[in-house]
C-alpha positions as CSV (number, residue, x, y, z in Angstrom):
1,X,-0.1,0.3,-0.6
2,X,1.2,3.5,-0.6
3,X,-0.7,4.6,2.7
4,X,0.8,1.5,4.5
5,X,-1.6,0.7,7.4
6,X,1.3,-1.0,9.1
7,X,3.8,1.7,9.2
8,X,1.2,4.2,10.5
9,X,1.5,3.8,14.2
10,X,4.2,6.1,14.8
11,X,2.3,8.3,12.5
12,X,-0.7,10.8,14.4
13,X,-3.8,11.6,12.8
14,X,-2.7,14.8,11.2
15,X,0.4,13.1,9.1
16,X,-1.9,10.7,7.8
17,X,-4.3,13.3,6.5
18,X,-1.1,14.9,5.1
19,X,0.0,12.0,3.5
20,X,-3.4,11.1,2.1
21,X,-4.0,14.4,0.4
22,X,-0.8,13.7,-0.9
23,X,-1.0,11.0,-2.2
24,X,-4.5,12.4,-3.9
25,X,-2.6,15.0,-5.1
26,X,0.0,13.3,-7.2
27,X,-3.5,10.9,-8.3
28,X,-5.0,14.2,-9.7
29,X,-1.7,14.8,-11.9
30,X,-1.5,11.8,-13.4
31,X,-4.7,10.1,-13.6
32,X,-4.4,9.6,-17.2
33,X,-1.3,7.2,-16.3
34,X,-2.8,4.1,-14.6
35,X,-5.6,2.7,-13.6
36,X,-8.0,3.7,-11.2
37,X,-8.3,0.6,-10.1
38,X,-4.7,0.1,-9.3
39,X,-4.7,2.9,-7.6
40,X,-8.2,2.2,-5.1
41,X,-6.6,-0.9,-4.3
42,X,-3.8,0.8,-2.7
43,X,-5.1,3.1,-0.6
44,X,-6.2,2.1,3.0
45,X,-10.4,1.9,3.4
46,X,-10.1,3.7,6.7
47,X,-8.5,7.1,5.8
48,X,-9.8,7.0,2.5
49,X,-12.6,9.2,2.2
50,X,-14.6,10.5,-0.6
51,X,-14.7,13.8,-0.3
52,X,-11.0,14.0,-1.4
53,X,-11.6,11.9,-4.0
54,X,-14.3,13.6,-5.8
55,X,-11.7,15.7,-8.2
56,X,-9.9,12.8,-8.7
57,X,-13.0,10.7,-10.0
58,X,-13.8,14.0,-11.8
59,X,-10.4,14.1,-13.9
60,X,-10.4,10.5,-14.8
61,X,-14.5,10.4,-15.4
62,X,-14.0,13.7,-18.1
63,X,-10.8,11.8,-19.6
64,X,-12.6,8.4,-19.9
65,X,-16.2,10.9,-21.7
66,X,-13.3,12.4,-24.3
67,X,-11.6,9.9,-24.8
68,X,-14.7,7.8,-25.8
69,X,-15.7,10.6,-28.1
70,X,-12.3,10.5,-29.6
71,X,-12.6,6.7,-30.7
72,X,-17.0,7.5,-31.5
73,X,-15.1,10.0,-34.5
74,X,-12.6,7.7,-35.5
75,X,-15.2,4.9,-36.0
76,X,-17.0,7.3,-37.8
77,X,-14.4,8.6,-40.3
78,X,-13.2,5.5,-40.8
79,X,-16.3,4.1,-41.7
80,X,-17.4,7.3,-44.2
81,X,-13.9,6.5,-45.4
82,X,-13.9,3.3,-46.6
83,X,-17.6,3.5,-48.2
84,X,-16.2,6.4,-50.5
85,X,-13.2,4.4,-52.0
86,X,-15.8,1.5,-52.5
């Protein structure tokens, strides 16, 4: 885990929260470079708050929607080009 629960005994609650916020900021910056499921599995369940992850989820959702629209546009253009050639 990125935020390992086993090495958190020496950290107080504020330090854990700061560490979690830093990890979320990194995830927001590099959201398109790794899988969302893999990232979420690395987070400890007891400190992961949805409020801090909302921006990350929005970025991932927008990225996926844009990717889907681009693929649909490519499909249509390919289909039109193939039909014009024949």
